[in-house]
C-alpha distance (Angstrom), angle and dihedral (degrees) to the residues before:
residue distance angle dihedral
M1 . . .
E2 3.63 . .
T3 3.89 112.2 .
R4 3.76 100.4 -150.0
F5 3.67 111.5 117.1
T6 3.92 136.4 -149.2
A7 3.64 127.3 156.5
E8 3.71 94.9 -130.6
E9 3.73 92.3 56.5
F10 3.74 93.1 43.2
L11 3.84 90.8 55.3
R12 3.72 91.8 52.1
L13 3.82 92.7 58.0
T14 3.70 122.2 94.5
P15 3.80 115.6 -111.5
E16 3.79 91.3 -102.3
E17 3.81 89.6 52.2
R18 3.74 90.2 49.9
V19 3.79 92.0 56.2
Q20 3.79 89.0 48.7
K21 3.81 91.1 48.8
C22 3.75 92.4 47.3
R23 3.88 93.3 49.9
A24 3.77 89.8 47.6
M25 3.87 91.1 51.8
A26 3.91 88.6 48.9
A27 3.81 90.0 52.5
E28 3.69 93.3 50.5
A29 3.86 92.4 48.9
E30 3.89 86.7 50.7
K31 3.81 90.6 51.7
L32 3.72 90.2 47.8
A33 3.87 92.4 50.1
A34 3.85 88.6 50.8
S35 3.76 97.5 50.4
G36 3.80 105.2 24.2
P37 3.78 131.0 86.2
S38 3.76 114.7 -61.9
K39 3.78 91.3 -118.4
M40 3.90 89.0 64.6
K41 3.85 96.4 44.1
T42 3.74 97.5 89.1
A43 3.83 95.3 44.2
C44 3.82 89.2 46.8
L45 3.87 93.9 50.3
D46 3.86 89.7 46.3
L47 3.77 88.8 51.3
A48 3.83 92.9 48.9
K49 3.74 89.2 51.2
Q50 3.85 91.2 51.9
W51 3.80 89.7 52.9
A52 3.72 92.5 47.4
T53 3.71 89.7 50.2
L54 3.74 92.6 50.4
A55 3.75 90.1 49.6
D56 3.85 90.0 51.6
E57 3.71 90.8 49.1
I58 3.82 94.6 51.7
A59 3.83 90.3 45.2
S60 3.76 90.7 51.0
E61 3.77 90.9 53.2
L62 3.82 88.5 51.7
A63 3.84 90.1 54.3
R64 3.80 93.5 55.0
P65 3.78 116.2 99.3
């Protein structure tokens, strides 16, 4: 999945696709944290956590009856 992000495109996605997009963005942020400058590591890990949390929240909404 492409990791570029625009709000307009995100809103056009189905909830399932939004979860996938968020998880992909989290994975990219983790990769950057692992390979980027140490000054960026904490920020990238925080960003990855935020993307993962958003994915979990969207998935949780999908699971509700």
